[in-house]
N, C-alpha and C positions, 0 to 999 in steps of 0.2 A: 577815679574818673569812670563814668558809665560807658560800658562797651556799646559801640554803635550797632544798631540793628541792621541786618542785611535784608534788602527787599528785592525780589525778582519781579520785574514787570514783563509779563508774557504778552507780547503784542503791544506795542507802544500806544499810549493814550495821548490825548490832545496835549500840545506843548504847555498849555496853562497848568495842566495837572502835573506834568513832569517837572516844571519849575518849582513846585511846592516841595518836592522831595530832593531834587538834585542839590539844592543849596541849603538843605536842612542839616544842622550840625549833628543830629542824633542818628542819621541814617546813611547807609551806603546803598547805592542803587545799581542794579544790573538790568539791562534790557535785552530781550531776545525776541526775534520774529520767527525763529525756527521752532515750530511747535511739535516736531517729532518727539515721540516718547523717549528715544535715546538721548536727544539733546536736553530735554527737560530734566531727565534724571541727573544729568551732570550739573546742570545749572542750579538746581534747587537744593543741592546737598546741605549747604550751611546757611540756608535762608530762614529768617524769622517770620517773614510775611511775603505774600504773593498777591499780585493783581493779575486777573485773567479776563480776557474777552470771550471769544467763542471757542478757544482751544480746549481740548479735552484734558482734564486734570484727573487722571486715574489714581486709584489707591496705590498702585505700584510706584507711580511718580511721587506721590505725597509721602510715602514711606521712606523715601531717600532723605527727606528733610526732617531730621530728628528734633529740631528746635522750632518747627513750624507752629505758629500760634493763630494766624489769621489768613484767610483767603478773601480778597476783596474783589467782588464780581463787577465788571463794567457792564451794568444792566441790572435787570430785576429777576431774570430767570437764572436758575442754578443747576439745571439738569446735566450740565457738562462737568460737574464736580462730583467726585465720589462721596456722597453724603454719609454712607455707612462708615467709611474711614474717618471722616471728619468727626462724626459723633463719638466713635470709639476713642478717639484721641483728644476729644474736647478742643478741636480746632474750630474757631469761630468763622462763620461765613457771613460777610457783609454784602449788602446790595446798594446800588445807587437809587435809593427809594424816591428821591425828590427830583431826579433829573429829567426823566423822559416821558412823564405822563401827558403833558401838553402835546409833544411832538407825535407820539404814537396815536393819540386820539385824533389829531389832525390827519394823520395818514389814513385812519379808518374812514373819515369823511371824504378824503381824496379818492379812496377806492369806491366808496358808495356813489359819489357823483359821477365818476368815470363810467361805472357800470350802468347805473340807472339812466344816464344821458347818452349812452352808446358813443363815448368820445372817439374811440378808434375808428369806428365805422363812419361817423360823420366827417371826421377829419380826412379820411381816405377818399370819401366821395368827392369832396372839393378838390383835393390834390390830383385826383385821377381825371378831372374834367367832367365829372358827372353831376354837376350842380343841378341840371334840369331834372334829375331823377329824385329830387327832394321829396316829392309827394309819394314816391314808391317805397321810401325807406320805412323800416319798422318803427313803431311808435316808442317813445321813451316813457319813463315813469317819474312822476313828481314825488317829492318827499313829504309834502304837507299832509298831516293827519295820518301818516302811516305808523304802524306798530313796530317799534324797535326794541329788540331784546338784548340786553347786555348780560352776558354770562360771565360772572366774576366781577365783583364790585370793589376792587382795590383802588389805588390812586389813579390808574389809567381809566378804569370804568367810571370813576367819579368825575374825571376830567371830560370824558366822552359825553356824559349825560347833559352837560351844559351846552355842548355843541348841537346835540340832537334837539334839545328844547328850543334852541335858536332857529331851527327849521320847523318849529311847531309840530314835532312828532310826539306820539304817545310812547313814553319810555317805560319798559318793564325790566325788572332786574331779577336774575336768578343767582343767588349766592347764599348757601346754607349758613355761612359764617358772619353774615351781616344782618343787623336787626332791621325789622320793618320800619322802625322809627327813623333810622338813619336814611333809608331809601326814600321814605316819604318826605323827610326834611329837605331832600334835594329834588322834590317834585316827581319822583318815580313811583312805580307800583311794584311792590315785592311779590314774587310768585314762588310757589313751593314745589310745583310739579313741572319739570323741564319738558317731559314728553308731551304733556297736554298743552302747555303754553305755546310750543313751537307751531302748533297747528294753525294758529291765528296770527303769526308774526310775518311782517313784510321784510324785516332785516334782522339778522342775528349776528352779533359780534362777540368773539371769544376772547376772554382775558383772564386765564388761569394758568397755573404751572402745569407742566407735563408730569403726571404721576401714574401709578398703576390704575387709579380710579378714572383718570381723565383720558388715558390712551384710547384712541378709537371711540371716543365719546360720541362723535358725530359719524354715524355709520349709515349704511344703506337703509336700514329699517327706520331710522329717524328721518333721513332725507325724504323717504317716501311719504312721510306725514306732513311735510311742509307745503305751504302754498306754492302754486306754480309761478307766482311773481316774486318769490322769496329770494333775497340775496344774502349769502353768508360770507363773513369776513373773518379771517384768522391772522391776526398780527401778534399772537401770543407765542405758541410753540408748535413746531411740526409734530405730527403724530396724534394730535387731538382730533383732527379730521382724518378719517381713512381716505387716502388719496384715490385709491382705485374705486371705492364706492362713490366718491364725489364725482369722478369722471363719468361713471355710469349714470348717475342721477342727472347730470347735465346733458348727456347725450340722449337721455330719455325724456328730456324737457320736464323733469319733475320739479326743478327750481329754475329761476331766471338766470342767475349768475353767481360768481364767487370771486372774492378777492383774497389772494394767498401771498403772504409775505414770508412765511416760514414753512419749511419742508421737513418730512420725517428724516430724510438724509440730505445733508447740505455739503456741497452743492448737489442738486437732484441728479439722478442718473439720466442719461440721454433718452432712455426709453420710458421715462416717467410720462404717463398719458396726459397729465395736465399741461405739459409743455406744448402740446399740439391742439389743445382745446381752446377755441377762440371765445368761449363763454367765461373764461377765467382771466382775471386781471392779475398779473404776476409782478412781484418785486423781489429782489435778492436779499431778504432779511435786512431791509434798510429803513424800517418804519421810524427808527430813531435817528436817522442820518441827516439831520439838519446841522448847520454850522453851530447854531446856538446850543442844541442839545448835546452835541459831541463835546463842546467846551464844558458844559455843566457836568456831563458824565465823567470826563477826564479828571476834572477837579474833585468831584465827589468820591471817585474811586480811590484816589490817592489820599484825600483828606480822611477817608474812613480808616486807612491804615495808620496814619499819624495819630488820629484821635484814639484809636484802640490802644496804642502803646503809651499814650499820655493819659489813659484811663478816663476818657471823656466821650467815647463813642455812644451816640444815641442808640438805646436798646432797640428801638423800632426798626433800625437798619440791620439788625442781626437776625438771620434766619433761625427759626425754631426747628431744631432737629429732633 
């Protein structure tokens, strides 16, 4: 009789996902919402697989699990997992590659429309009884014929381009790992030089992992080169934009506005300057938090673990370490 695999679910996923494994004859499942390192070290000891959301999975925690074979990430980013440890021990890291592209790309457009149409200001004007001041309000920006740069052209970027084209925007793509033919097949224009391209962009949306190369990619020097009506949106990973530099650029009117869903430290410190900057539209790392997406992500997170042990996990869902 085959020994059942033990799976630790760190931070519960959607019930539809949990149902897949709770009733599966080949698995034993344990769930914990206590993400302290001390608790995780105890819980992970005899586990063969782990699913994780945004909790930190350090090398010290992973080392407690001598039989660990797979970590299934509830999402597409994986900077909360010790990759060096995973590579050294040949622990596979799987992502929910198909679940959140539509939802995150919709969130980008939600940010763009709110910022460009000054949603908060207009709404407050009516609620405060200042309707008569409508002609004194600052003007908004239309999206038609504007230049939109997608930085990172994976599944989310490819979903986003369709929505930009629906607004009849001119879409440019910066991604060294994607071919010109692929970009052009989706009616975009591939660019090779990020620093030069941003000078003529009206909107910039970031869609890449946080790495040593991408950390502080958007800094004051780059922000100074952007158009004054430029809007920048980050629904990828905190740390790609230098938050202090962004605050400074906004205060100096170097760009029009920003949409930030992710922060270098989460939750952000109370003294984070972006929290008091009314030119930033903020959300608490919830770009993927629709009911539909959370259902898909929960199912895919758990299915990835099942498929791995049944030797049928799609290789495109495994992170290359």
